[in-house]
Residue frames relative to the residue before (quaternion, step in Angstrom):
aa qw qx qy qz dx dy dz
A 1.0000 0.0000 0.0000 0.0000 0.00 0.00 0.00
Y 0.1574 -0.7571 0.6298 0.0738 3.67 -1.02 0.82
G 0.4387 -0.6900 0.5290 0.2271 3.46 -1.23 0.77
V 0.6743 -0.4793 0.3400 0.4471 3.61 -1.21 0.35
E 0.5392 0.6241 -0.4269 0.3708 3.75 0.98 -0.38
R 0.6645 0.5138 -0.2813 0.4640 3.47 1.05 -0.99
I 0.6107 0.5318 -0.3195 0.4921 3.63 1.09 -0.76
V 0.7125 0.4776 -0.2588 0.4440 3.60 0.67 -1.11
S 0.7089 0.4357 -0.2724 0.4832 3.58 0.98 -0.76
S 0.5414 0.6497 -0.4018 0.3512 3.63 1.12 -0.17
T 0.2713 -0.7184 0.6125 0.1872 3.56 -1.20 0.50
G 0.7938 0.1048 -0.1423 0.5820 3.61 -0.57 1.16
V 0.7878 -0.2554 0.2107 0.5193 3.53 -1.14 -0.79
P 0.4409 -0.7014 0.4890 0.2729 3.60 -0.75 0.99
R 0.0894 -0.8035 0.5884 0.0106 3.52 -0.99 0.92
C 0.4323 -0.6738 0.5215 0.2951 3.54 -1.11 0.49
S 0.7008 -0.4590 0.3207 0.4421 3.59 -1.26 0.06
C 0.6380 0.5337 -0.3043 0.4643 3.68 1.24 -0.50
G 0.5657 -0.5867 0.3777 0.4394 3.55 1.35 -0.25
G 0.5604 0.6224 -0.4030 0.3690 3.69 1.08 -0.27
V 0.5997 -0.5557 0.4633 0.3420 3.52 -1.32 0.45
I 0.2503 -0.6859 0.6568 0.1884 3.71 -0.95 0.85
K 0.0671 0.7573 -0.6456 0.0712 3.38 -1.04 1.17
P 0.6017 -0.5600 0.3946 0.4105 3.66 -1.32 0.65
D 0.5721 -0.6007 0.4797 0.2860 3.35 -1.51 0.31
V 0.4202 0.6644 -0.4448 0.4291 3.37 0.86 1.23
V 0.4220 -0.6670 0.5292 0.3114 3.65 -1.15 0.34
L 0.2486 -0.7747 0.5684 0.1223 3.53 -0.72 1.16
Y 0.7325 -0.4508 0.2903 0.4195 3.58 -1.21 0.39
E 0.8334 0.1022 -0.1674 0.5167 3.51 -0.94 1.08
E 0.4720 0.6120 -0.4894 0.4038 3.69 1.05 0.46
P 0.5029 -0.6239 0.4935 0.3382 3.58 -1.09 0.56
L 0.4232 -0.6575 0.5587 0.2764 3.61 -1.16 0.56
D 0.5087 -0.6337 0.4954 0.3070 3.59 -1.08 0.69
E 0.4951 -0.7061 0.4371 0.2553 3.51 -0.64 1.20
D 0.6599 0.4905 -0.3028 0.4819 3.67 0.90 -0.86
V 0.6537 0.4927 -0.3273 0.4721 3.65 0.81 -0.75
M 0.6714 0.5001 -0.3173 0.4454 3.55 1.00 -0.80
A 0.6125 0.5733 -0.3155 0.4434 3.54 1.14 -0.89
R 0.6479 0.5317 -0.2717 0.4730 3.56 1.07 -1.03
A 0.6741 0.5034 -0.3039 0.4469 3.49 0.93 -0.99
L 0.6407 0.5039 -0.3419 0.4677 3.55 0.93 -0.81
H 0.6371 0.5302 -0.3434 0.4416 3.61 0.83 -0.85
Y 0.7184 0.4548 -0.2746 0.4491 3.59 0.79 -0.95
I 0.6425 0.5146 -0.3300 0.4620 3.57 1.10 -0.65
R 0.6081 0.5288 -0.3430 0.4826 3.60 1.04 -0.70
Q 0.7543 0.3997 -0.2505 0.4567 3.65 0.84 -0.81
A 0.5132 0.7107 -0.3973 0.2715 3.65 1.11 -0.22
D 0.3603 -0.7040 0.5548 0.2583 3.58 -0.87 0.67
V 0.7425 0.2038 -0.0233 0.6377 3.64 1.13 -1.00
L 0.0052 -0.7625 0.6470 0.0038 3.52 -1.10 0.74
L 0.1037 -0.7688 0.6308 0.0146 3.47 -0.85 1.33
I 0.1331 -0.7755 0.6152 0.0484 3.52 -0.74 1.14
G 0.0307 0.8325 -0.5520 0.0369 3.63 -0.63 0.87
G 0.8695 0.2033 -0.1326 0.4301 3.47 -1.33 0.68
T 0.6755 0.4509 -0.3087 0.4951 3.64 1.16 0.61
S 0.3452 -0.7360 0.5227 0.2569 3.53 -0.89 0.66
L 0.4394 -0.7409 0.4158 0.2918 3.68 1.40 0.08
V 0.5094 0.6130 -0.4452 0.4080 3.58 1.03 0.76
V 0.6848 0.4919 -0.3159 0.4350 3.59 1.04 -0.37
Y 0.1491 -0.8041 0.5663 0.1029 3.65 -0.58 1.04
P 0.5709 -0.0739 -0.8008 -0.1651 1.38 -2.43 0.76
A 0.4482 0.6932 -0.4813 0.2949 3.64 1.08 -0.07
A 0.6223 0.5701 -0.3271 0.4251 3.57 1.04 -0.78
G 0.6766 0.5321 -0.2736 0.4293 3.52 1.10 -0.68
L 0.4954 0.6807 -0.3997 0.3627 3.53 1.34 -0.28
I 0.5628 0.6002 -0.3867 0.4165 3.67 1.08 -0.51
T 0.6359 0.5461 -0.3848 0.3865 3.66 0.93 -0.63
Y 0.6341 0.5293 -0.3431 0.4473 3.66 1.22 -0.33
Y 0.5119 0.6477 -0.3947 0.4033 3.57 1.23 -0.13
R 0.1702 -0.8153 0.5520 0.0411 3.57 -0.59 1.20
G 0.5841 0.6239 -0.3831 0.3506 3.71 1.14 -0.31
H 0.4278 -0.7020 0.5089 0.2555 3.45 -1.21 -0.12
K 0.6251 0.4699 -0.3648 0.5054 3.66 1.21 0.33
L 0.1295 0.8038 -0.5652 0.1327 3.58 0.08 1.22
A 0.0572 -0.7905 0.6098 0.0070 3.63 -0.79 0.91
V 0.0415 -0.7890 0.6106 0.0541 3.65 -0.91 0.73
V 0.0932 -0.7503 0.6541 0.0240 3.55 -0.96 1.05
N 0.2413 0.7606 -0.5593 0.2245 3.60 -0.46 1.29
K 0.4707 -0.6286 0.5443 0.2949 3.54 -1.12 0.83
G 0.7196 0.3130 -0.2908 0.5474 3.57 -0.53 1.24
G 0.3505 -0.8192 0.4003 0.2142 3.51 1.35 -0.15
A 0.3916 0.7191 -0.4984 0.2847 3.67 1.12 0.15
G 0.1547 0.7636 -0.6134 0.1289 3.58 -0.86 0.86
P 0.5991 -0.5802 0.4051 0.3747 3.55 -1.21 0.50
A 0.6415 -0.5380 0.3593 0.4123 3.60 -1.06 0.50
Q 0.7113 0.4863 -0.3122 0.4001 3.58 0.84 -0.76
A 0.4813 0.6708 -0.4500 0.3405 3.60 1.18 0.11
A 0.4482 -0.7075 0.5004 0.2195 3.37 -0.96 1.15
V 0.7947 0.0589 -0.0180 0.6039 3.57 1.13 -0.76
T 0.0422 -0.7625 0.6451 0.0259 3.55 -0.96 0.96
V 0.0662 -0.8004 0.5951 0.0291 3.56 -0.79 1.02
D 0.2755 -0.7726 0.5593 0.1195 3.49 -0.74 1.22
G 0.5214 0.5925 -0.4824 0.3799 3.49 -0.54 1.35
P 0.6304 -0.5067 0.4126 0.4191 3.58 -1.30 0.19
I 0.5876 -0.6280 0.3912 0.3275 3.52 -0.87 0.92
G 0.6795 0.5107 -0.2884 0.4407 3.59 0.83 -0.94
Q 0.6580 0.5030 -0.2891 0.4800 3.55 0.98 -0.87
V 0.6855 0.4836 -0.2918 0.4594 3.57 0.85 -0.96
L 0.6969 0.4476 -0.3033 0.4712 3.69 0.77 -0.77
E 0.5559 0.5950 -0.3965 0.4240 3.70 1.12 -0.41
Q 0.6998 0.5151 -0.2426 0.4314 3.45 1.16 -0.82
L 0.6009 0.5946 -0.3550 0.3992 3.56 1.32 -0.32
């Protein structure tokens, strides 16, 4: 793992000492999701009393499908554009960063 200092000090595409590309610990478009991470996410979503979804229009799968595993009744969505599922108790239209700064 490399810190932000390594990325900032790089010229061009950041590379590790082995020559490979350094990339963030995120899933990029068309990359497979880690099965263990997905299993843990499903477990926690099923157990949650409250679910806050932020910064997504809920149209990109498989992440958008995770909401179907939520069994609680306190769903809140914060999204620029205000789109949220019908079962949401609260939908806030705004950029996630700005909305959460106000809480």
